[in-house]
N, CA and C of each residue as an Amber inpcrd file, in Angstrom:
protein
   723
  25.7660000  -2.0640000   1.3710000  24.5520000  -2.1280000   0.5040000
  24.6400000  -1.0460000  -0.5330000  24.1780000  -1.3390000  -1.8360000
  24.3240000  -0.3770000  -2.8650000  23.3520000   0.7920000  -2.5840000
  23.6080000   2.0590000  -3.1720000  22.6570000   3.1170000  -3.0370000
  21.3510000   2.7710000  -3.5990000  20.2760000   3.2660000  -3.0420000
  18.8990000   3.0820000  -3.5340000  18.6890000   3.6350000  -4.9960000
  18.0480000   2.8640000  -5.7780000  17.7150000   3.3770000  -7.1620000
  16.2950000   3.2290000  -7.5320000  15.4620000   2.6800000  -6.6250000
  14.0180000   2.5360000  -6.8440000  13.2780000   2.6730000  -5.5320000
  12.1830000   3.4880000  -5.5700000  11.2890000   3.5950000  -4.4010000
   9.9940000   2.9540000  -4.7360000   9.5950000   1.9490000  -3.9160000
   8.3520000   1.2040000  -4.1090000   7.4050000   1.6700000  -3.0230000
   6.1760000   2.1240000  -3.4620000   5.2080000   2.5820000  -2.5640000
   4.0710000   1.5440000  -2.4460000   3.6450000   1.1900000  -1.1890000
   2.3420000   0.6170000  -1.0150000   1.3210000   1.6630000  -1.4160000
   0.1000000   1.2330000  -1.6820000  -0.9470000   2.1940000  -2.0740000
  -1.8580000   2.5950000  -0.9890000  -2.6770000   1.6370000  -0.4310000
  -3.6410000   1.9160000   0.5380000  -3.0480000   2.3320000   1.8760000
  -3.2540000   3.5900000   2.3020000  -2.7240000   4.0620000   3.5670000
  -1.3820000   4.7250000   3.4260000  -0.8070000   4.6910000   2.2420000
   0.4470000   5.3620000   1.9590000   0.2860000   6.4590000   0.9310000
  -0.2950000   6.1310000  -0.2360000  -0.5690000   7.1020000  -1.2310000
  -1.9910000   7.6280000  -1.1670000  -2.9210000   6.7390000  -0.8720000
  -4.3450000   7.1530000  -0.7860000  -4.8400000   6.8220000   0.6130000
  -5.7140000   7.6450000   1.1640000  -6.1840000   7.4510000   2.5370000
  -7.3930000   6.5790000   2.5970000  -7.2240000   5.3860000   2.1050000
  -8.3630000   4.4470000   1.8220000  -8.5690000   3.4590000   2.9220000
  -7.5930000   3.1670000   3.7510000  -7.7600000   2.0520000   4.7220000
  -8.8810000   2.3020000   5.6580000  -9.0070000   3.4560000   6.2000000
 -10.1050000   3.6980000   7.1430000 -11.4350000   3.5220000   6.4840000
 -11.5570000   3.9470000   5.1980000 -12.8680000   3.8280000   4.5690000
 -13.1090000   2.3270000   4.2140000 -12.1700000   1.6550000   3.6600000
 -12.3620000   0.1820000   3.2950000 -12.5580000  -0.6840000   4.5030000
 -11.8180000  -0.3670000   5.5480000 -11.9640000  -1.1890000   6.8030000
 -13.3680000  -1.0020000   7.4070000 -13.9160000   0.2750000   7.2780000
 -15.3030000   0.4920000   7.7470000 -16.3260000  -0.3210000   6.9370000
 -16.1710000  -0.2520000   5.6660000 -17.1380000  -0.9750000   4.7470000
 -16.9800000  -2.4730000   4.9770000 -15.7240000  -2.9360000   5.1310000
 -15.4870000  -4.3790000   5.3960000 -16.1600000  -4.8010000   6.6420000
 -16.0090000  -4.0100000   7.7360000 -16.6310000  -4.3790000   9.0060000
 -18.1550000  -4.4340000   8.8290000 -18.7450000  -3.4650000   8.0890000
 -20.2180000  -3.4590000   7.9690000 -20.6600000  -4.6520000   7.1060000
 -19.9240000  -4.9900000   6.0980000 -20.4040000  -6.0840000   5.2430000
 -20.1750000  -7.4750000   5.8300000 -19.0550000  -7.6470000   6.5440000
 -18.8900000  -8.8760000   7.2700000 -19.9290000  -9.0990000   8.3760000
 -20.1990000  -8.0630000   9.0940000 -21.2530000  -8.0860000  10.0900000
 -22.5720000  -8.4400000   9.4920000 -22.9100000  -7.8290000   8.3130000
 -24.1730000  -8.0580000   7.6160000 -24.3310000  -9.5840000   7.2860000
 -23.2370000 -10.2830000   6.9100000 -23.4160000 -11.6290000   6.4340000
 -23.2760000 -12.6080000   7.6330000 -23.0890000 -12.0320000   8.8420000
 -23.0910000 -12.9500000  10.0030000 -21.8070000 -13.1480000  10.7200000
 -20.7340000 -12.3530000  10.3550000 -19.5020000 -12.4130000  11.0260000
 -19.1850000 -11.0760000  11.6890000 -19.6950000 -10.8420000  12.8940000
 -19.6320000  -9.4700000  13.4850000 -18.1550000  -9.1060000  13.8410000
 -17.7150000  -7.9510000  13.3600000 -16.3540000  -7.5410000  13.6120000
 -16.3820000  -5.9970000  13.5160000 -15.6300000  -5.3770000  14.4320000
 -15.6200000  -3.9100000  14.4990000 -14.4520000  -3.4140000  13.5930000
 -14.5380000  -2.0890000  13.2640000 -13.5500000  -1.4570000  12.4000000
 -12.1480000  -1.6090000  12.9110000 -11.9460000  -1.3930000  14.2540000
 -10.5410000  -1.4850000  14.8480000 -10.0420000  -2.9000000  14.7090000
 -10.8930000  -3.9000000  14.7850000 -10.4180000  -5.3280000  14.6010000
 -10.0960000  -5.6050000  13.1780000 -10.8560000  -4.9750000  12.1980000
 -10.4460000  -5.1660000  10.8080000  -9.1440000  -4.5380000  10.5590000
  -8.8910000  -3.3410000  11.0610000  -7.5910000  -2.6140000  10.9100000
  -6.4790000  -3.4980000  11.4660000  -6.6360000  -3.8970000  12.7090000
  -5.5280000  -4.6110000  13.3880000  -5.2340000  -5.9530000  12.8470000
  -6.2680000  -6.6630000  12.3230000  -6.0640000  -8.0310000  11.8340000
  -5.7570000  -8.0940000  10.3760000  -6.3190000  -7.1670000   9.5580000
  -6.2900000  -7.3910000   8.1320000  -5.6670000  -6.2520000   7.2960000
  -5.4810000  -5.0710000   7.8740000  -4.8000000  -3.9860000   7.0920000
  -3.4890000  -4.4310000   6.4680000  -3.3510000  -4.2260000   5.1490000
  -2.1010000  -4.5180000   4.5000000  -2.1390000  -5.9320000   3.9190000
  -3.0800000  -6.7310000   4.1720000  -3.1790000  -8.0750000   3.6270000
  -4.1330000  -8.1480000   2.4400000  -3.8580000  -9.0450000   1.5690000
  -4.6430000  -9.2970000   0.3880000  -5.9410000  -9.9400000   0.8570000
  -7.0330000  -9.6480000   0.0490000  -8.3880000 -10.1350000   0.3960000
  -8.3980000 -11.6290000   0.5430000  -7.7290000 -12.4820000  -0.3220000
  -7.8660000 -13.9540000  -0.0960000  -7.3150000 -14.4640000   1.1790000
  -6.2570000 -13.7210000   1.7060000  -5.6990000 -14.1090000   2.9790000
  -6.6650000 -13.7690000   4.1700000  -7.2800000 -12.6110000   4.0320000
  -8.2380000 -12.1790000   5.0100000  -9.4420000 -13.1720000   5.0260000
  -9.9360000 -13.4690000   3.8810000 -11.1040000 -14.3940000   3.7810000
 -10.7900000 -15.7560000   4.3050000  -9.5940000 -16.2360000   4.0380000
  -9.1860000 -17.5890000   4.5070000  -9.1420000 -17.6030000   6.0860000
  -8.6460000 -16.5710000   6.6480000  -8.6160000 -16.4890000   8.1160000
 -10.0510000 -16.4190000   8.7280000 -10.8070000 -15.6070000   8.0570000
 -12.2120000 -15.4900000   8.5900000 -12.9500000 -16.8410000   8.4870000
 -12.7830000 -17.5440000   7.4100000 -13.4440000 -18.8450000   7.2260000
 -12.9720000 -19.8910000   8.1660000 -11.6480000 -19.8680000   8.4910000
 -11.1750000 -20.7450000   9.5320000 -11.6970000 -20.4300000  10.7980000
 -11.7900000 -19.1730000  11.1660000 -12.3380000 -18.7430000  12.5060000
 -13.8360000 -18.9890000  12.5990000 -14.5230000 -18.7780000  11.4900000
 -16.0030000 -18.8220000  11.4680000 -16.5100000 -20.2690000  11.3030000
 -15.6700000 -21.1470000  10.6490000 -16.0730000 -22.4720000  10.3700000
 -17.0280000 -22.6060000   9.2250000 -17.1210000 -21.6210000   8.3460000
 -18.0640000 -21.6900000   7.2800000 -17.5390000 -20.7450000   6.1800000
 -17.9950000 -20.9500000   4.9420000 -17.5170000 -20.0060000   3.8810000
 -18.2130000 -18.6640000   3.9440000 -17.4900000 -17.6030000   3.5170000
 -18.1040000 -16.2910000   3.4180000 -19.0140000 -16.4050000   2.1670000
 -20.2850000 -15.9110000   2.3360000 -21.1740000 -16.0760000   1.1940000
 -20.8740000 -15.1860000   0.0500000 -21.1790000 -15.6310000  -1.1490000
 -20.9030000 -14.9010000  -2.3750000 -21.4050000 -13.4530000  -2.3980000
 -22.4820000 -13.2220000  -1.6400000 -23.1170000 -11.8690000  -1.6090000
 -22.1010000 -10.8480000  -1.0320000 -21.1910000 -11.3390000  -0.1100000
 -20.2680000 -10.4380000   0.4830000 -19.4110000  -9.7800000  -0.6020000
 -18.8100000 -10.5850000  -1.4950000 -17.9410000 -10.1140000  -2.4840000
 -18.5240000  -9.0410000  -3.4290000 -19.7490000  -9.3450000  -3.8850000
 -20.4950000  -8.4980000  -4.7960000 -20.7970000  -7.1440000  -4.0190000
 -21.2350000  -7.2020000  -2.7840000 -21.6410000  -6.0000000  -2.0930000
 -20.4490000  -5.1530000  -1.6810000 -19.3270000  -5.8050000  -1.2570000
 -18.2020000  -4.9540000  -0.8570000 -17.5650000  -4.2320000  -2.0010000
 -17.5250000  -4.8340000  -3.1500000 -16.9480000  -4.2510000  -4.3670000
 -17.9210000  -3.0770000  -4.8090000 -19.2020000  -3.3050000  -4.7300000
 -20.1460000  -2.2500000  -5.1620000 -20.0490000  -1.1080000  -4.1850000
 -19.9340000  -1.3290000  -2.8560000 -19.8700000  -0.2080000  -1.8950000
 -18.5710000   0.5250000  -2.0400000 -17.4390000  -0.1080000  -2.2720000
 -16.2000000   0.5570000  -2.5010000 -16.2680000   1.3990000  -3.7470000
 -16.6870000   0.8610000  -4.8350000 -16.8190000   1.5580000  -6.0840000
 -17.7680000   2.8430000  -5.9760000 -18.7880000   2.7000000  -5.1470000
 -19.7280000   3.8380000  -4.9590000 -19.1120000   4.8710000  -4.0190000
 -18.3240000   4.4650000  -3.0790000 -17.8090000   5.3480000  -2.0280000
 -16.5660000   6.1500000  -2.5020000 -15.6740000   5.4580000  -3.2990000
 -14.4640000   6.0850000  -3.6870000 -14.6210000   7.4500000  -4.3500000
 -15.4730000   7.6760000  -5.2950000 -15.5510000   9.0040000  -5.9530000
 -15.7840000  10.1540000  -5.0760000 -16.5490000   9.9280000  -3.9780000
 -16.9940000  11.0120000  -3.0730000 -16.2220000  11.0980000  -1.8170000
 -15.6040000   9.9980000  -1.3650000 -15.0320000   9.9230000  -0.0160000
 -13.5190000   9.7570000   0.0190000 -12.9320000   9.3010000  -1.0790000
 -11.5040000   9.0150000  -1.1350000 -10.7010000  10.2360000  -1.3870000
  -9.5540000  10.3910000  -0.6340000  -8.6290000  11.4460000  -0.8310000
  -7.2370000  10.8690000  -0.8800000  -6.3110000  11.5650000  -1.5660000
  -4.9390000  11.2470000  -1.4860000  -4.3590000  11.5800000  -0.1080000
  -3.3730000  10.9070000   0.3250000  -2.6090000  11.2780000   1.5310000
  -2.0430000  12.6320000   1.2970000  -2.1340000  13.5860000   2.3280000
  -1.5410000  14.9450000   2.0640000  -0.1500000  14.8510000   1.7260000
   0.2760000  15.7330000   0.8070000   1.6730000  15.9690000   0.4130000
   2.1930000  14.8880000  -0.5480000   1.3860000  13.9580000  -0.8890000
   1.9240000  12.8330000  -1.7480000   2.3180000  13.3710000  -3.1660000
   1.4100000  14.0980000  -3.8100000   1.6970000  14.5060000  -5.2000000
   2.9210000  15.4100000  -5.2030000   2.9690000  16.3280000  -4.2340000
   4.1180000  17.2870000  -4.2440000   5.4320000  16.5590000  -3.9670000
   5.3900000  15.4950000  -3.0810000   6.6030000  14.7560000  -2.8100000
   7.0510000  13.9660000  -4.0100000   6.0920000  13.2370000  -4.6270000
   6.4680000  12.3240000  -5.7710000   7.0100000  13.1400000  -6.8910000
   6.5360000  14.3660000  -7.0250000   7.0810000  15.2190000  -8.1930000
   8.5310000  15.6410000  -8.0160000   9.0550000  15.4090000  -6.7960000
  10.4400000  15.7760000  -6.5570000  11.3790000  14.5160000  -6.6040000
  10.8190000  13.3310000  -6.8170000  11.6200000  12.1450000  -6.8230000
  12.2510000  11.9300000  -8.1760000  13.5370000  11.9020000  -8.2090000
  14.2680000  11.6960000  -9.5170000  14.3650000  10.1460000  -9.8450000
  14.5810000   9.3540000  -8.8850000  14.7250000   7.9310000  -9.1030000
  13.3910000   7.3350000  -9.5550000  13.3980000   6.1900000 -10.2040000
  12.2090000   5.4720000 -10.6000000  11.2900000   5.2320000  -9.3940000
  10.0070000   5.2430000  -9.5790000   9.0110000   4.8440000  -8.5320000
   7.9900000   3.9040000  -9.0900000   7.4520000   3.0480000  -8.1970000
   6.4030000   2.1870000  -8.5850000   5.4950000   1.9300000  -7.3930000
   4.3530000   1.2810000  -7.6440000   3.3870000   0.9010000  -6.6190000
   3.3410000  -0.6010000  -6.5270000   3.3570000  -1.1760000  -5.3510000
   3.2010000  -2.5990000  -5.0920000   2.1770000  -2.7960000  -4.0090000
   0.9420000  -3.2910000  -4.4290000  -0.1830000  -3.2600000  -3.4740000
  -0.8500000  -4.5890000  -3.3560000  -1.4770000  -4.8030000  -2.1920000
  -2.2230000  -5.9960000  -2.0130000  -3.6720000  -5.9850000  -2.6210000
  -4.0340000  -4.7960000  -3.0910000  -5.3870000  -4.5750000  -3.6720000
  -5.5520000  -5.2680000  -4.9960000  -6.7920000  -5.7110000  -5.2610000
  -7.1140000  -6.2210000  -6.5700000  -7.0450000  -5.0910000  -7.6090000
  -6.7750000  -5.3830000  -8.9080000  -6.4080000  -4.3400000  -9.8690000
  -7.5570000  -3.2490000  -9.9940000  -8.7560000  -3.5920000 -10.0590000
  -9.8250000  -2.6140000 -10.2980000  -9.8260000  -1.5670000  -9.1890000
  -9.7120000  -2.0410000  -7.9540000  -9.7420000  -1.1290000  -6.8120000
  -8.4760000  -0.2740000  -6.7550000  -7.3010000  -0.9110000  -7.0540000
  -6.0280000  -0.2020000  -7.0490000  -6.0450000   0.8960000  -8.1010000
  -6.4140000   0.5380000  -9.3380000  -6.4530000   1.6260000 -10.3890000
  -7.4740000   2.7040000 -10.0840000  -8.6000000   2.3250000  -9.5710000
  -9.6350000   3.3230000  -9.3070000  -9.1330000   4.3420000  -8.2630000
  -8.5340000   3.8120000  -7.1890000  -8.0400000   4.7080000  -6.1290000
  -7.0210000   5.7280000  -6.6290000  -6.0930000   5.1930000  -7.4050000
  -5.0360000   6.1270000  -7.9730000  -5.6160000   7.0940000  -8.9670000
  -6.5240000   6.5970000  -9.7840000  -7.0810000   7.5320000 -10.7770000
  -7.9540000   8.6130000 -10.0950000  -8.7550000   8.2170000  -9.1720000
  -9.7130000   9.2320000  -8.4900000  -8.9510000  10.2470000  -7.7890000
  -7.8220000   9.9100000  -7.1770000  -7.0060000  10.8380000  -6.4180000
  -6.0120000  11.6220000  -7.2600000  -5.9500000  11.3600000  -8.5610000
  -5.0630000  12.0300000  -9.4690000  -3.6420000  11.6040000  -9.4480000
  -3.3550000  10.4450000  -8.9170000  -1.9940000   9.9570000  -8.7240000
  -1.5460000   8.9950000  -9.8090000  -2.5100000   8.3980000 -10.5930000
  -2.1530000   7.3430000 -11.4970000  -1.1090000   7.8160000 -12.5420000
  -1.2190000   8.9830000 -13.0960000  -0.2710000   9.3770000 -14.0890000
   1.1220000   9.6060000 -13.5660000   1.2970000   9.7170000 -12.2920000
   2.6560000   9.8620000 -11.6950000   3.4080000   8.5330000 -11.8260000
   2.6530000   7.4130000 -11.9590000   3.3640000   6.0850000 -12.0070000
   3.2690000   5.3860000 -13.3600000   2.4900000   5.8600000 -14.2860000
   2.4190000   5.2410000 -15.5790000   2.0530000   3.7510000 -15.5140000
   2.9090000   2.9640000 -16.1630000   2.6650000   1.4840000 -16.1690000
   3.1080000   0.8220000 -14.9090000   3.7970000   1.5130000 -14.0090000
   4.4940000   0.8740000 -12.9230000   3.6300000   0.7500000 -11.6540000
   2.5400000  -0.0440000 -11.8410000   1.5810000  -0.2810000 -10.8080000
   1.3880000  -1.7800000 -10.7410000   1.7470000  -2.3970000  -9.6290000
   1.7220000  -3.8540000  -9.5050000   0.7700000  -4.3230000  -8.3760000
  -0.1300000  -5.1780000  -8.7930000  -1.0700000  -5.7800000  -7.8450000
  -0.5840000  -7.1600000  -7.4470000  -0.8720000  -7.5260000  -6.1220000
  -0.4880000  -8.8170000  -5.6360000  -1.2390000  -9.9480000  -6.2900000
  -2.2610000  -9.6390000  -7.0680000  -3.0090000 -10.7350000  -7.8360000
  -2.0870000 -11.3630000  -8.8500000  -0.9030000 -10.7090000  -9.1300000
  -0.0040000 -11.3030000 -10.1060000   0.9710000 -12.3330000  -9.4960000
   0.9180000 -12.5690000  -8.1600000   1.8480000 -13.4180000  -7.5010000
   1.1400000 -14.4950000  -6.7080000   1.9010000 -15.4770000  -6.2710000
   1.2580000 -16.6170000  -5.6100000   0.8410000 -16.3560000  -4.2280000
   1.5980000 -15.4520000  -3.4930000   1.3700000 -15.2140000  -2.0940000
   1.3830000 -13.7360000  -1.7570000   0.3850000 -13.2820000  -1.0180000
   0.3180000 -11.8450000  -0.6330000   1.1750000 -11.5890000   0.5530000
   1.2410000 -10.3100000   0.9150000   1.9870000  -9.8810000   2.0720000
   1.4350000 -10.6020000   3.2980000   2.2920000 -11.1090000   4.2410000
   3.6680000 -10.7090000   4.4680000   4.6940000 -11.5580000   3.6850000
   4.2490000 -12.4330000   2.7380000   5.1960000 -12.9750000   1.8110000
   5.9040000 -11.9600000   0.9640000   7.0970000 -12.1150000   0.5500000
   7.8120000 -11.0380000  -0.2550000   7.4010000 -10.9570000  -1.6910000
   6.6360000 -11.9040000  -2.2430000   6.3550000 -12.0500000  -3.6560000
   6.1240000 -10.7280000  -4.4300000   5.1800000  -9.9170000  -3.9050000
   4.8020000  -8.7290000  -4.7410000   5.9110000  -7.7470000  -4.8100000
   6.7620000  -7.6220000  -3.8290000   7.8720000  -6.7270000  -3.8810000
   8.9950000  -7.2460000  -4.7550000   9.1960000  -8.5180000  -4.7720000
  10.2170000  -9.1480000  -5.6580000   9.7420000  -9.0230000  -7.1310000
   8.4200000  -9.1900000  -7.3140000   7.8710000  -9.0420000  -8.6830000
   8.0350000  -7.5910000  -9.1120000   7.7770000  -6.6460000  -8.2280000
   7.8680000  -5.2150000  -8.5470000   9.3310000  -4.8760000  -8.9270000
  10.2460000  -5.3680000  -8.1650000  11.7100000  -5.0990000  -8.5060000
  11.9890000  -5.6420000  -9.8330000  11.5280000  -6.8890000 -10.1650000
  11.8540000  -7.4540000 -11.4470000  11.1490000  -6.7040000 -12.6170000
   9.9200000  -6.1960000 -12.3170000   9.1980000  -5.4280000 -13.3770000
   9.9850000  -4.0870000 -13.6070000  10.6430000  -3.5630000 -12.5830000
  11.3730000  -2.3730000 -12.7850000  12.8280000  -2.5900000 -13.0640000
  13.1980000  -3.8820000 -13.2050000  14.6070000  -4.2750000 -13.5500000
  15.6050000  -3.6250000 -12.5980000  15.3110000  -3.8170000 -11.2770000
  16.1510000  -3.2640000 -10.2420000  16.4580000  -4.3930000  -9.2690000
  17.7500000  -4.4950000  -8.8070000  18.0800000  -5.4700000  -7.7700000
  17.3720000  -5.1260000  -6.4700000  16.9720000  -6.1540000  -5.7670000
  16.2060000  -5.9260000  -4.5160000  16.9150000  -5.1580000  -3.5350000
  18.2960000  -5.2440000  -3.5080000  19.0780000  -4.4470000  -2.4670000
  19.1820000  -2.9720000  -2.8790000  18.6600000  -2.5670000  -4.0020000
  18.5740000  -1.1490000  -4.3630000  17.2370000  -0.5110000  -4.2920000
  16.3300000  -1.3400000  -3.6110000  14.9560000  -0.7930000  -3.4800000
  14.7140000  -0.2680000  -2.0290000  13.9920000   0.8370000  -2.0240000
  13.4030000   1.3410000  -0.7090000  11.8660000   1.1800000  -0.7820000
  11.2810000   0.6190000   0.2640000   9.8310000   0.4790000   0.2670000
   9.2530000   1.3980000   1.3330000   8.0870000   2.0070000   0.9910000
   7.3470000   2.8540000   1.9200000   6.0390000   2.0990000   2.2340000
   5.8800000   1.7110000   3.5090000   4.7840000   0.8280000   3.8290000
   4.0970000   1.3330000   5.1900000   2.7810000   1.0940000   5.2520000
   2.0590000   1.4660000   6.4730000   1.6420000   0.2760000   7.3480000
   1.8750000  -0.9500000   6.8210000   1.2960000  -2.1010000   7.6260000
   2.4150000  -3.0180000   8.0710000   2.1980000  -3.7390000   9.1480000
   3.1870000  -4.6770000   9.6410000   3.3930000  -5.7930000   8.6510000
   2.4060000  -6.4240000   8.0280000   2.5710000  -7.3890000   6.9960000
   3.4390000  -6.8550000   5.8480000   3.1660000  -5.5750000   5.4370000
   3.9080000  -4.9670000   4.3490000   5.3790000  -4.8170000   4.7010000
   5.6640000  -4.3300000   5.9100000   7.0730000  -4.1560000   6.3150000
   7.7650000  -5.4880000   6.3750000   7.1210000  -6.5010000   6.8810000
   7.6930000  -7.8450000   6.8960000   7.9570000  -8.3990000   5.5160000
   7.0660000  -8.1550000   4.6480000   7.1770000  -8.6060000   3.2870000
   8.3810000  -7.9400000   2.5820000   8.6010000  -6.6520000   2.7630000
   9.6900000  -5.9440000   2.1950000  11.0220000  -6.3780000   2.7640000
  11.0260000  -6.6110000   4.1020000  12.2460000  -7.1020000   4.7630000
  12.5870000  -8.5170000   4.2270000  11.5730000  -9.3820000   4.0100000
  11.7910000 -10.7300000   3.5180000  12.3260000 -10.6820000   2.0930000
  11.9510000  -9.6290000   1.3450000  12.4200000  -9.4910000   0.0080000
  13.8430000  -8.9700000  -0.0880000  14.3720000  -8.5410000   1.0510000
  15.8130000  -8.0400000   1.1140000  15.8400000  -6.5780000   0.8100000
  14.7440000  -5.8530000   1.0370000  14.6860000  -4.4290000   0.7630000
  14.6900000  -3.6100000   2.0440000  15.0740000  -2.3730000   1.9500000
  15.0440000  -1.4860000   3.0860000  13.6680000  -0.8710000   3.1600000
  13.1720000  -0.5740000   4.3480000  11.7940000  -0.1750000   4.5110000
  11.6350000   1.1040000   5.3790000  10.7740000   2.0520000   4.9670000
  10.3260000   3.1650000   5.7830000   8.9170000   2.8880000   6.1530000
   8.5770000   3.0000000   7.4360000   7.2040000   2.8800000   7.8610000
   6.5210000   4.2190000   7.6670000   5.2110000   4.2040000   7.4870000
   4.4210000   5.4130000   7.2960000   3.1660000   5.3420000   8.1630000
   2.9310000   6.4060000   8.9760000   1.7740000   6.4180000   9.8960000
   0.8750000   7.6880000   9.6680000   0.8720000   8.2110000   8.4250000
   0.1250000   9.4000000   8.1250000  -1.3330000   9.1510000   7.7030000
  -1.7120000   7.8420000   7.6120000  -3.1080000   7.4960000   7.2930000
  -4.0520000   7.6560000   8.4860000  -5.3100000   7.9130000   8.2640000
  -6.2480000   8.1120000   9.3850000  -6.5230000   6.7730000  10.0970000
  -6.1550000   5.6770000   9.5730000  -6.3290000   4.3970000  10.2130000
  -5.2860000   4.0490000  11.2470000  -4.1620000   4.7470000  11.2940000
  -3.0800000   4.4850000  12.1410000  -3.3600000   4.8770000  13.5960000
  -3.2720000   3.9920000  14.4870000  -3.5650000   4.2420000  15.8430000
  -2.2920000   4.4620000  16.6830000  -2.3790000   4.9730000  17.9020000
  -1.1960000   5.1980000  18.7040000  -0.4080000   3.9340000  18.8640000
   0.9250000   4.0290000  18.8240000   1.7040000   2.8690000  18.9490000
   2.0010000   2.1310000  17.5710000   1.3340000   2.6010000  16.5070000
   1.5600000   1.8830000  15.2220000   2.9520000   2.0340000  14.6800000
   3.5320000   3.2280000  14.8850000   4.9180000   3.4210000  14.4340000
   5.8930000   2.4430000  15.1710000   5.6810000   2.2750000  16.4220000
   6.5410000   1.3270000  17.1670000   6.4580000  -0.0740000  16.5970000
   5.1720000  -0.4770000  16.2110000   4.9540000  -1.8040000  15.6640000
   5.6830000  -1.9120000  14.3330000   5.6850000  -0.9160000  13.5170000
   6.3840000  -0.9020000  12.2230000   7.9440000  -1.0710000  12.4110000
   8.4160000  -0.3730000  13.4210000   9.8370000  -0.4410000  13.6860000
  10.2590000  -1.8420000  14.1740000   9.3580000  -2.4070000  15.0080000
   9.5410000  -3.7260000  15.5440000   9.5780000  -4.7500000  14.3740000
   8.7830000  -4.4960000  13.4090000   8.6310000  -5.4880000  12.2230000
   9.8220000  -5.3390000  11.2530000  10.6070000  -4.2310000  11.4470000
  11.7930000  -4.1420000  10.6000000  11.9850000  -2.7990000   9.8680000
  11.0960000  -1.8390000  10.0050000  11.2930000  -0.5380000   9.3830000
  12.4590000   0.1300000   9.9270000  13.2450000   0.8050000   9.1230000
  14.4120000   1.5650000   9.6080000  14.0490000   2.8890000  10.1960000
  12.9120000   3.4300000   9.7570000  12.4860000   4.7510000  10.2430000
  10.9900000   4.8440000  10.0280000  10.3240000   5.8030000  10.6380000
   8.8980000   5.9220000  10.4880000   8.5950000   7.3970000  10.0560000
   7.7600000   7.6160000   9.0730000   7.3950000   8.9160000   8.5910000
   6.0020000   9.1980000   9.1290000   5.8200000  10.3470000   9.6600000
   4.4890000  10.7810000  10.1480000   3.7520000  11.5380000   9.0540000
   4.5430000  12.1570000   8.1480000   3.9830000  12.9490000   7.0300000
   4.6960000  12.4610000   5.7370000   4.0240000  12.4750000   4.6060000
   4.7060000  12.0780000   3.4010000   5.8010000  13.1290000   3.0100000
   5.5590000  14.3770000   3.3460000   6.5900000  15.3530000   3.1050000
   7.8920000  15.1120000   3.8130000   7.8770000  14.3190000   4.8350000
   9.1790000  14.0140000   5.5690000  10.0440000  13.1490000   4.7640000
   9.5420000  12.4690000   3.6420000  10.3640000  11.6060000   2.8140000
  11.5070000  12.4130000   2.1450000  11.2870000  13.7230000   1.9790000
  12.3100000  14.5090000   1.3410000  13.5360000  14.6630000   2.1630000
  13.3740000  14.7040000   3.4830000  14.5400000  14.7920000   4.4170000
  15.0370000  13.5260000   4.8940000  14.1020000  12.5440000   5.0700000
  14.5210000  11.2310000   5.6590000  15.2680000  10.4020000   4.7110000
  14.8550000  10.3610000   3.4400000  15.6050000   9.5460000   2.5420000
  17.0770000   9.9390000   2.2620000  17.3360000  11.2250000   1.9420000
  18.7600000  11.5650000   1.9330000  19.5110000  11.2730000   3.1670000
  18.9410000  11.4810000   4.2750000  19.6010000  11.3310000   5.5730000
  19.9150000   9.8870000   5.7850000  19.0190000   8.9970000   5.3950000
  19.1680000   7.5840000   5.7480000  19.8560000   6.8060000   4.6280000
  19.4570000   7.1400000   3.3460000  19.9390000   6.2320000   2.1990000
  20.8520000   6.9490000   1.2540000  21.1490000   8.2360000   1.4610000
  21.9760000   8.9490000   0.4720000  21.1080000   9.8520000  -0.4100000
  21.7750000  10.9070000  -0.8590000  21.0320000  12.0190000  -1.5250000
  20.6360000  11.7670000  -3.0200000  21.1490000  10.7510000  -3.6020000
  20.9460000  10.7220000  -5.0780000  19.5150000  10.3200000  -5.4870000
  18.6160000  10.0230000  -4.5700000  17.2430000   9.7370000  -4.9250000
  16.4580000  11.0120000  -5.2320000  16.8920000  12.1560000  -4.7420000
  16.0750000  13.4060000  -4.8760000  16.8560000  14.5200000  -5.5370000
  16.0360000  15.3400000  -6.2990000  16.6060000  16.5330000  -6.9450000
  15.5870000  17.6010000  -6.7610000  15.8780000  18.9020000  -7.1290000
  14.9020000  19.9090000  -7.0250000  13.6810000  19.5460000  -7.8180000
  12.5820000  20.2760000  -7.5190000  11.2600000  19.9940000  -8.0460000
  11.2280000  19.8540000  -9.5620000  10.5460000  18.8890000 -10.0890000
  10.3790000  18.7430000 -11.5200000   8.9470000  18.2450000 -11.8010000
   8.5700000  18.2590000 -13.0270000   7.2510000  17.7920000 -13.4190000
   7.1730000  16.2550000 -13.4290000   6.0000000  15.7740000 -13.1860000
   5.7690000  14.3200000 -13.1700000   5.6860000  13.7930000 -14.5770000
   6.2570000  12.6640000 -14.8860000   6.0530000  12.0460000 -16.1720000
   4.6640000  11.4250000 -16.2830000   4.2470000  11.3110000 -17.5320000
   2.9310000  10.8010000 -17.7940000   3.1030000   9.4250000 -18.4700000
   2.3170000   8.4490000 -17.9500000   2.3570000   7.0900000 -18.5050000
   1.0170000   6.7090000 -19.0150000   0.8590000   5.4420000 -19.2780000
  -0.4120000   4.8560000 -19.7760000  -1.3360000   4.6490000 -18.6050000
  -2.4600000   5.4450000 -18.4930000  -3.3480000   5.2880000 -17.2970000
  -4.1380000   4.0340000 -17.2320000  -4.0590000   3.2520000 -18.3580000
  -4.9730000   2.0280000 -18.3200000  -4.1970000   0.7570000 -17.8980000
  -2.8630000   0.8800000 -17.6680000  -2.0180000  -0.2550000 -17.4100000
  -1.9320000  -0.5640000 -15.9270000  -1.9110000  -1.8490000 -15.6060000
  -1.6760000  -2.2690000 -14.2520000  -1.1080000  -3.6720000 -14.2810000
  -0.2840000  -4.0040000 -13.2410000   0.2330000  -5.3510000 -13.1420000
  -0.4240000  -6.0570000 -12.0020000
């Protein structure tokens, strides 16, 4: 396999510690509209999946459509909560500043939520235009579409990509795309045994801290992805794919 020349990061639970917050709000809003579900169930069933996939499963299970009020309320609550409650995953900015190879984001989130999370945590300028939402493709994770799209956006062969993912659907999607995958369990939503689940899904290794990427990537994939510390490049903060 060729040396890695692109690192693709999932966003929620990898770059920003948003999964625990969004899953709590999702649990509360689904329960409010008549589909009672706890936070742990939301995490185990839906973390890493695009909203349309989650809604389709809920509607099959419930036997009725999720009411329109859910969509309006969950977006309003996320938008209200992000500025005060959202934080970047520890060590992300410092680690990204040391990556010499190209980097991009490939996320299941809808663009407004994706951009807001990266902007509020101060990470958006590290990626410039290279932020890809699964709304651009036909099928969300665990289908490989968003990762294949991201590789094409970055003009990189899939076998030269490394993906950093915190969810089983995300790991499966990256493997299906023909990419190598590192699991990540540094988000507050990750429960005991989650690392083992990521390995079983196809991750080659699991990171407990984002700072571990500095040592794990050269050890597993070769050293040319990393150089001594440098400044982050600045891109167009209004762009998203």
